[in-house]
N, C-alpha and C positions, 0 to 999 in steps of 0.2 A: 487433649491435642487430638485433631481429626487423624483418622489411619492414614491417608495418603500424606498429610504433613510430616508424620512418622518416618515416612520415605525419605524425606529430604534430610532430617536429622541422622537417619541411620548411615545415609551414604556420604554425610559430611565426616561422621565418626570413622566410616571406613577410609576415606581419603587420608584422615590423619594416621591411620594405623597401618596402613599396607603399602607395598611398593607398587611401580607402573610401567607403560608400554609404548611401541612405535616399531611395527614390523616393516622394515623398508626393503629387505633383500630377500630374494627366495632361499630357501634351506638347500645346502647341497644334498647329493644323493645320499653320502654317508656322514649322516648327522652324528652318529656314535663316536666318530673319529676326533671330532673337534667340538668345543663350545664357543668357537669363535664367531660370534654374531654382533650386529649393531647394538650399541648402548640403548638404552631407552630414550626416546625423544631426541634422537641423534640426527636431526632433520636440518639441513642446511637451509637458511632463509635469507631474504634479502629487504628485510623491513627498514634497514638504515642505509639501502643501496649498497650495501657492502656484504660478503658472503660471511655469515656467521651461523653457528648452530642456534638453535632455540635458547638453550641453556646459557649462552654466552652474551645474548642481547638484552638490554635493560628495558624491555618494552613487554607489557601485557599481551601476549601473542598467543593464538591457538594455530598450530601448523598440522597440516593433516596431508600425510604422504600418499603416493600413489597407490600403493597397495590397500590402503585402508579406504581410499575413496572407491576403489573397484569392488571390495568386499561390501561396502555399505550401498552400492548401485546408485553413486551421486550422478544424476543425469543433468541438475541445474541447480541454481544457488540455493533454492528453498530446500533440498535435500540436506544441506548442510547443518541445518537446525538440530538434526540427530546428533551431531557430533561436537557442536560448539555451545555450551550453555548460555552465555550472553548474547547469542545471536538469534534472532527470529525474524519470521517475515509474515506479511499478511497482504491477501489480495483481496480487493473489493469489487467494484462493478466490472472492472475490466483487468485482465492479466497484463495487458499492454500498458494501460495507464494508470491503473489503481493499484499497482504492487509496491509496497513499502517494505524496507529493510530497518531492522532496529538493532542497535547496539546499546547496552545497558540501559535499556528503557527508552531510548531516544530515536525518533525518526520523524518524517515530515509527512504527515497524513494527507488525505485528500485524493479523490479520484479526478485529478485535473493536471494537465502536463505543463501548467505553468509553475509547479512546484518542483523544486529540485531537491534531491536526497540529502540527508544528513549523513548518512553513510556513503563514502565513495566506492564504487565497484571499478576495479583495474583489471583487464584481460590482456595478458602478455605486456604488461606496461602502460596500455592504452585505457584512458578515462572514458568511462561510459555514463553519459549525462544523465540518465534516468535509471531507477531500478527496473522498470519494466523493459527498458531496452536489453538488461543484462540477464534475464532469466530463461533466455533462449537454451535450447538444447548445447550441452557442452561436448566437446570432442574428448578424446583421451587425455587425461591430465597428469601433470607431474607433480603438483602440490597446490595447496591453497593456505594462504595466511590470512587469518582474521585478527586484525589489529585493532585493539580495543582503546578508546579514549581519543581524542583530537589529533589527527595526522596532517594538518595543514602545512607543516614545514616542508616536507618531501613530497607529500601525495596529492598534488594538485589542489584543485578548489573543492569546497563542500564537502570536507571531512570532519565535521565538528563533533560528530559522534564516534567516528572510525573510520577503517577502511578494510575493504575486502579485495585481497589481491590474488588472482588467480593466474596459474602459468600452465599453458597446455603443453603436451608432448612435443619436441622438435625433431626435424629430420635428423636422421642417424647416417653415419657413414658405413653401415651394414645393412644389407637387404633384409627386411624383415617385414612382417604385417601380421593382420588379424582379421577375422570375420567372427561376427557374434550375432546370434539369433535369439529372439524371446517370444513367448507365446503365454498368455494369462486369461484369467477370466475378464468379463467385459468385452471379450473378442478382441483383446489386446495382442498385438503383435508388433514386432520390430526387427530391423536389421541394421548394423552399423559394422563399419570396419575403416581399416587403414592401411596404407602401404608405404614404406619408405625405403629409400636407398641412396648410394652414391650415383652421380653423374661423372664426376671425375675426382681427384684427389682432394679436391677443395671446394666441391659442390655437392650438396645432397638435396633430395627433394622429399616431400611427403605430401599424401592426400588422404584427407578423412571424409567421410560422408555417412549419413544416416538417414532411416526413416522409422517413424513411429506412428502408430494408429491405435486408438482405444476408444470403446463407446462410452457414451456420458453415464454419469451415475445420479444424476437428478432427472427425476422423471416427471414430464409434464401430463398433469391428470386430464388436461382437455384434448390430448392427440397422442400419437404413439412415439413422440418426440423424446430424446434424452438430452440434457444439457451437461456442459462441462467435459466434453469429449476431448481426444487428443488426435490431430492429424497435422504431422509436422515432418519436413525433410530439411537437410542441411548439407552443405559441402564445403570443405575448406582446404586451400592448398597452400603450401609452403616452400620457400627455398632457402637453403641455408650457405652462405658463402664463408669457408674460414681459411684464410690465408696465414693465420698465426698470429701476426699483430693486429690485423683486421677481421672481424666477423660482422656479416650482414645478414639480417633474418627479414624475409619479406614474406608476408602472410596476406592472403585474400580469402574472403569467406562471403557464403549468401545462405540466408535461413529464411524459411516460409513456413507459414501455419495457415490453415483455413478451418477453424474451429468454431464451436458455440460456447460462448463464456461471457458472463457468469451468473448463474443462477442462484437465488436466495428463497429460502423457505420462510413461510409465515409463522413467525414464532409467538408474537403476541397481537392480540385484537382488541381494539378500541371501539369507540361508540360507533364508528363511521364503517365498520365492517359489514353492517346490516345492509347499507346501501350498496356496497360492492356486490354482496351475495344476491341482492334483489336483482339488479341490472344482470349479472351473469346468469342467473336461473332462468330468467325470461328469455334467455338465447340458449337455454340447454347446456350452459357450461358451470363450472365450478368457479367461484370467484377468488376464495382465499382457502387454499386447503389445510385442513388439520387432520391429524391422526384420527382414524375412526375411533369414537367413544369419548372424545374430548368435545366437551360442552361447545356449540358453535353459535350461540345467541346471547348476546350479552345486553343488559340495560344501558340506557344512555349515561354517558359520563363514566362508565366503568372500563376497567381493563383486565384482562385474564391472562396470567403468565403459566406457561407450561412448566411443570417440575420437570428437572433434568431427566428423571427416569421416564419420562412420558416423551422424550424428544422424538422426532420423526426418523427413526431410524432407517426408513425406506427412503427417506430425501426425496420428497416430493413437492412439487410446486404447481400453481395453476398459471398459465400463460395464455395471453390471447391468440387464438389460433392462427390470425393474420401477421402477427408479430415473431421476432426470433431473435437470438442474441448472436447472431453471426460476428465473428471477430477474423479478419484477415490481416496477417503481419508480413511485412518483407523487411529484411534487416541484411543490409550487405556494407562492405569496406574492405579497406586494406591498410596495412601499417607496414612501415619499414624501421628496424632498429639497428643503428651503426654502433658498433663498439670498436674502439680504435686506440690501441696500445702505443701511446707515444714517447715510452721510455719511463720517466717519472710521472707522467700524466696520463689519465685515461679519460678519453672523449667517448660520451654516449649521446646518441640523438635519435629520439623517437618521433616519427611523423606519422600520421594517421588521419584518414577521412573516413567518416562513417554516415550512411544515409539509412535512416529507418522510418517505416510509415505503417500506419494502421488504418484500416477502414472496418467500422463495425457498425452494427445495428443492435437496438436495445428496446425491450420492452419495459419502459422506465417507471411504469405503475406498479410492476412486479403483482400483477394480477390477472385473472382470467377476462376483465373487462378491458375493453380498448379505449382506455383514457388517454394515455399520451405515449410517445414513442421517439425513438431515433432511427433514421434510416441514412445511412451513407456518411456517419460522422466519420471526419478524417483528421488525423495528426500527422505531420511530417517534422521529422528532426534531422537536421545535418549538421555535423560537427567536423571541423578541421582542427586538429591539435598538433603543435610543435613543442618539444621538450628537449632541452640542451644541457647536458652536465659535464663539469669538468671536475675530475678529483684525483688526489694524489697525498703524499705524505711528505713531511718535513722535518726537521730537528732531530735526525736519527730515529725518526719513528714516533717521537714524542706528539706530533699533531698529525692527525688523519683528517684533510680537509676536502670540501665538497662546495663547488658553487654552481648555480644553475639558472635556468630561466625556462618559462612556460608561457603559451600563447593558445588562446581558445577564441575561435570564430565560431558562432551558433546561429543558426535560424530555427526557429521553432513556429510552425504553421499549424493553426487549428480553425477547422470548419465545423461549427456545431449545428445541428439540425433537429432540435427539440420540436416535436410537431404534435397536434391535437388530433385524438383519433376518432374513430364513429361514435363512441360513447361519450365524448368530451362534454357536451351540453346537457346531456343525459344525466351524468354523475353530478353535476352542480346543481341541477334542479331537484334531484334526488335527495341530496343532503339537505337542502334548505325546506324541501317539501316537509320532511319529517320535523324540524325543528319550528317552522311556523305554524304546524297544526294545532300545536298547544294553545296558541293565542287566537287563532283565527277560526278555530273550529274545524277547519278543512285544510288539506295540503294546498300550498300555494307554489307557484314556480316562477322563474323569470325570463326563460328563454323559449318556452312553448314546447320543449322535447317531450312533455310527458302527455301530450295530446290535448284535445279542445275540452275535455271534461275536466280538467284541473285548472282553475283560474290563475292567471297570473297576479303577482302581488299589486301592480299598477291598477289592474281592474278592481281588486278588493278595495283599494284606497278610494276609487271614485264611486263604488256603489255600496252604500252602507248595508244593503240587504245580502251583500256577499261576505260571509254568511251571517255575522254578528252585528250587534249594534255597537255604536261608539263607546257607550259606558262600559262594555266588556273589555275593550281595547284599554280604557283608562285603568281599570283594575289590573290589567296585566303590566302595562308599560307607562302608567303614570300620565306623563304629559304628551303621549303619543295622540291621543283623540283629539285634543284641542288642534293639535298641529296638523291632524288630517282634515279638520274641518277648515282651517285656511288653505290647506292644499287642494280641497275641492273647489273652494272660492277662486283660487289661482288658475284651476284648470277650467272654470267657467261651467262647472256641472252643480253648482251650488251658489246660493245667493251670499253676497258679501258679509252679511249678517252672520253667517255660520262661523266666521272666524272671529273667536273671543280673545285671541292672544293680543294684549295691548301694542299698539306700534307695528304689528306684523303686516305686511303687506296682503292685501285681499283682492287686488285688481288682477284680472285674467292675464296669464303669460301665455304668449303665442307659442303653440307647440306642445305645451304641456299635457293636455288631454290626449292628444295623438300619440306622445311618448308612453304615458301611463296605461293607455287602454291596449296597446300591442305589446307583444313580447319585445325585450331588449334585443338588440343585435347580437347574435351568437356565432359562434366559432364553425368555421367550414372544415370538415376533416380534411387534414393535410396542412392547415395553416399552422404558423409559428415562426421558427426561425427559416428565413428564406433565402439565403443562410446567414448564420453570424460568421465573420471572418476575424480571425486574430492572427497577429505575426510580432513575436519579439525576436529582435536581433541583439545577440551580446558579443561583446569584445572583452575579453579578459587577459590581463597581461600579470606577470608575476616574476619578481626575482627572488632568489633564496640562496642561503648557505646552511650548511649543517656540518659542525666540527667536532671531532673527538680529540680531546687532550688528554694524553695518558701521562698522568702526573707522576704515578710510580706503577711499577708492574701490577699493582693491585688496585689502584685508585684511578679513575677516569672521570673527566667531565665533559658532558656533551652541550655544546650551544649551538642553538640554529634560530634562525630567523628568516621571516619571508614578507615581503611587500606585495600586496594584492592590490590591483586596480581592476575595476570592473564597471563597464557601461553598458545600460540596456536601454534599448528604444522599442516602444510598443505602439503597434496601430492597431485599431480595431474598426470594423465596420459592421454596424448592428441593423438588421434589416428584418423587421418583423410585420407580419400580415394579418394579425390574429383579429378576426371580426368581433369577438367578445371583448375587446379593449376599447371599442368605439364608445359606449357609453361614459366610460371613466375619463377618456381624453376628452369629450365634452365638458364633463365636469371641470377638468383641470384647465380647460380654455376659457372657463367661466360662462358657457352656454346657460341661459336664465332658467330654461325648462330643466335641463339636467342637473343643475344645483338645486332647484326646489325638490325634485325627486330624491337626490341624494340627502337632503336634509332629514328627510321622512326616515330613509335607511339608516342614518346616523342615530336616530332615538332609540332604536332596538340594539342593545349592548353588543357590539362586535359584529353587526349584520354588514354593515359597510365594508370594514376592514375585511371580513372574511369572504364576502362576495367578491372583493376587487382580488384578493390573493388567489382564490380558486378560478375566476373568469379570466383574469389579466396576469396570469403568474410572473414574478419577477423574470423568470428564465425566458419568457416569451413577449413581454410586455413591449407594446408598441411605442410607449412613452419615450423609451430609450433609443429609438431608432436615430441613427447618425454617424458620422466618421468621428473618432477619437484618436488622440496621439499624446503620449507621454514618454518622458525620459528621465534617467537619473544616473549618478555615478557614485559608486561605492569605493572607498579607500580604506585598507586596513592592514596594519601590521600583525602578524602572527609570529609566534617563535615557541621555542622549547629550550628547557635547562634540565639537566639530568646528572645525577651523581651515583656513580656506580663502583661498589668496592667488592673485590673478591676477597671474602673472607677465608677462603681455602680454594683449592683447584675444584672442588664439590659444591662451593656454596658462594652464590652471588647475591648481594643485597643491593638495592636501588631507591632512590627517590627522585621524583620528576615533578616539573610544573609544565604545562602547556596552555597556551592562549589560542584557541580556535576560532574560526569564523565561517559563517554561511551566508552567501550574498542575499540581498533582498530580490524582490522579483514581481511578477504579475499574476493575479489569480483570472485565470483566461475563462470567465463566466460573466455573462451579462447580469446574473443574480446578483453580483456583487454591487451593482449601482443601487442607489437609493431612490425612492419615488417621492415626488413632491406631494402627492395625494397622501402620503403616510408621515408627512412632516419633514421628508429630506430636502434636500437643495438640488435635487436632479442629478442627471448622470454626468460625470466627469472623468476624464482618462485616469486622472490620479486616484480615483475611488478603488481602481483594480490593483493598486500598488501596495506591496508590503515591505517592511523594513529588514534589514540584516539581522541575524542572531549572532552572539559571541558567546564564548564559553572560557572560563577559567578553571582548569583541571589539576587536581593535584593527586599524586599517587605514590604509594611506597610498596615493595614488595620483595621477595626473594626467590632465588630459584636454586633448588637443591637436587644434587645427584649423588646420594651418599653411596650407590653401588651402580654398577652398569645395569642391573635389572630395574632400578627404580629412580623416578624423578618426582619431585614435588615442587609446584610453582603456585605461589600465594600472591594476589595483588589486592590491595585496599585502594580504593578510590574515593574522590570528592570532586563532584563536577558543579560549579556554578553556571547555570546558563540564563543569559541576559537577552529579553525581547525574542524568547523562543517562538517560532511560527507555528501558529496553531489554527486549524481552519474549523470554523464553529458555525452553527446554524442560529441566525438571530431570532427566528420565529418569522421574519419576513423574507429574510435572503441569506446566502451563505456569505460570511466574511472572514477576512484573516485578522486574528487577534494576537498581536505580538505582546506575548505574556511578560511581564516585567522581570521576574525571576521564577527560575524552576531549579530543582536541585536532584541531581542523580548521585547517590552515594551507594556502597557497598562493599562485598568482597567477593573474591573470585579465586576457586581453588582448583588445580587440574593435576592430575597424577597420571604417569605413565608406567605401566608395570609390564617387564617382560621377563618373567622368571625363566623361561626357556625359549629356544628357538622357534618352536612351533606353538606358543601360547603367549598371546598379547592382551592387554587390556587398557582402555582408555576411560577414565573417571574425571568427572568434571561436576561442580557444584558452583552455583552463584546466588547471591543474595543480593538484590537490587532493590533499593527504595528510591524510586523515581516519581516525584510528586511536584505539584504547583507549591510554591513557597506560602508559609502561612502569611507572609507579609504583603502579598498582593492582595488588592480591594477589587473584587470582581462584581461589586453591586451594580446592578442595572447592566450587566453585560451577560451574552451567553454562557459565560463560565460561572455565573453566581451560585456559590455553594460548593465549589470545586477546589477552593484554598485548602491547602495541606492534605489533599487526596492523591493517592496513588494514580499515575496515568492508567487509562483505559489499556486493556490489552496486554500488560506487562505484570507477569508474576513475580511476586516477591521471592521466590525459591524455585530454582531450577536444577534438575539433576539429570546429567547425561552418564549412560555407562555403554560402553562398546567392548565387546570380546571376539577374539578370533583364534580358532584352535584348529591347525593344520597337521593332525598326527599322520606320522609315517605308517602307511599300510603295506606297500611292497617297496623294493629298491626304487621303482619307477612312478609309485603313485602315492600322493597324499590325499587324506580327508580334508574336508572343509566344513566348519560350523562357524557361523558368524551371527551374532545377535547385537542388536543394540536398542537402546530405550532412552526416551526422554520423557521426564516428568515435570509438569508445571503445576504450580499451586493456582489457587483459585484467583481469577482476574474478573473484572468487570468489563463489559463489552460497551461499545459506544450506542448509547440510548438515550437514557433520562439521567437526572441526578441521582445519587445514590439515596437510599432509604435510610433516614437517621437510624432505624431500629436495628438494622443488620448490615449498613454499609454497603449494600448491593443496588447496582442499577437493575433496570427492569430485565436487561439481558446480562447473564454472566456464566461463566465457566466455572464449575467446581474443579478443584484439582484432578488431574488426570494423566495417565501415562500412555505413551505410543510406543509400540514396540515391533521391531522388523527383525526377520530372521531369514537366514539362508542355509541350505545343507547341500553337500556336493562333495565330488571328486575333483582332483586337478592332478596333472603330471607334474612330477618333482621338478622339473625343469622350467615350469609355469607355461609351457606352449599351449596348453589347452585344459580346459575345464568345463563341467556340467555342474548345475545346481538346480535346486527348486527354492523358491524364495516366498515370502509372505511379507507385506507391508500393511501396517496397522493390525496385527495378528488378533487382537482382541475385539475389532470392529468397533473400536471406540468413537462414539459421537463426541463432537465439540464443534463450537462455533469458531470459525477462523475469525470473523468480526462481523459486525451488525450495524443496523442503523434504523433511525424513526423514517418511515416511510414518507416521502413528500405527499403533502395534500391529504394524507389520511391520519389525522390527529388520533394518537393512541395505539395506532399499528406500527409494529415493529417486525422487520425481517432479519434473518441471519444468514450468512453463507456458511454452509455446512462444510465440514472437514471431509475429507476424502474416505470412503469405507474402507473394508478389507480388499486388498488386492494380492492376487497369488498368480504364480505360474512357474515357468522353468526358462533356464537360459543355458545355452551352450556357446564356448567360446573356442575357436580353433586358430592358433598362431602357427606362424612358419618363419 
């Protein structure tokens, strides 16, 4: 067993052998006088829309209270990974549109706003429609609930894997507030604060605001820029009306960023790396940066992988000097929550409107050459949601009932602007010049970007003296030489007798000689999407009921059901003006000269298809120009059934079944269309559509509180996913493949230990086997070979350990020591199919641990504190995720994890 894997086994043994924690109230000044403190994990949650402690609710839930959230410096959703073992997140090419959240190994991947998450995020009861919308800076928090497994009965839509419910601090009827300042390395600084207090006996207000800035940690080797910086601010106002029977909470917030995200380092180089390096070197630039001392030149057809010990700890990449990764986000909205006690019935209404917009640029070739880019990509999401609930009890408390309804109206607008850069034609010509040299004895080009000294492919076909004779071509390509003879006859540059293929036309074709003698029409810099516009309108309705039947004082049955109805309407306007598509459009239209030229290209294996894909990439293909429309309707009934039994006041056992659902949608990317030239049936609106996924989940567990100092919660689960939505690269384009069956199963253990008022620990372990089922047949699909394999980016073993010690130093002063650690076992990173010899993809993370810590002092009444902190204390390198770089066969890039951050914080309250 590997050394780091032993850590997982050791932590599991520790969980089974020791008691646990949850520090939720500050210690009194005179601790010696009493040991009256909150019991372990005594956090009130509303996972069932009722107030219950974690130990009372028959759901697999991780609850994190305000004090631990503050000690762990949780600023956004991604920080929660350190505290919840089954939760993780991943950020791809954009923090706005490329962030995904995993629960129990399940997520919806893809850097595309057309995808909706499998993990629902709710902030103060308001559904946030995309994971990227929910990762903004968070204000002061009251608690966080991580609900594992399908939550579709109560928690809105698209919670097939689980839900993340975040509760922010409310207005108070006592004047109070705080100011906190922070400074750290990478020139990091920030300030945030809040003030709250009463306006009258029934009305209180609260205002939160913050600003944070930090330099980037990925260095551009072609300039003095740094990528992945932070520059963001937010403001949030609240009003709380409390008349006793009626409470109404109004929230309005605004959030804005202006940052550079997200850079990716070159991790693996393939055969085309030399072409990129050559083009960049001619301009005095670095094409693909590698750590000094690592081999930089590789033979054709080879790939070289960095050993993990050689990973570029300096986190450097090469960027085109005239391109950037600017990302500007604006997010605002308001919500109102009404709770009305009508006697035996309680009415709850949550109304919300959200508007979110991102404008970003991107150097999409992830290299120092100017091959392609985005400039002014826009995505805007507007959501109106309304939820109504009525709940009460009957039959003398035997029935706790709840009924409700939910409505969502969403508009998702996307404007894509993939465009060709200054090196667009040069890159295509350089790639094929090297490949054609072997057969023709000299480099050949298609678009003339390499200058007049390099012949074009057509000129070589017309002139047998450039440079070799036809017999040489025959030796390399078989029947190419006879076809070239016919081609010359068709071009009128050779007598008909040179064509020796029986039945093959040998009469001159008008225009063929001119087409072959000249470079093909190329791309003009700036051409591409001009632009592509997509819009999806969603209307979703649901009716639901959730009922707890108290059969006896010890036995309860929960029955819930939800009817989901959803309609989506998609429109798309595709507008491309790429000049290098001209020749291929002529072939598709049946132009005799273009078809004759293409017939020769097709005799060299892969040449026509590869030239087409590089010159007229599906992301900018003018064949797809036009207006498209499609719509569909989904209906699904989801539900839950749970059986809970209180073996004693300190031990609860439960078993449950849940049927979950995530709606279908549209992949907002013209690269999903299929081309007639590659055997497809052409672009249709329905090409962008993908189907809904469903899940049947089974779970058993227990929650034990053998003493006030110790809790131990264990859950075992088995989840069958049907038609799981998976975004894959087909070789020609990106498609959504609904996988027939996938299985996530495992065990989760959480323990809270609080042996003393000033010492708390939280321990968690998860074993998750999340795989495509062996029963799938992926033959001739992009997932071929993935049957029965663990999902990428999902560790089998995860351990989290967090501890806080606040020893009393004086009557007015306490110390503060907090440490948290997360260990992930080895995972494959999206790149290639696994190597059968070691079951690893080209990119992978070995097992690693991330450690954060803080040390300081605080007042015994909690009014002020000062501390020094460190994140990723060991400066551990790891891949957040990775990908095969488009149009660079064999080249793989990886998004590097954050380096060591450290600094100091001071907080003063009043």
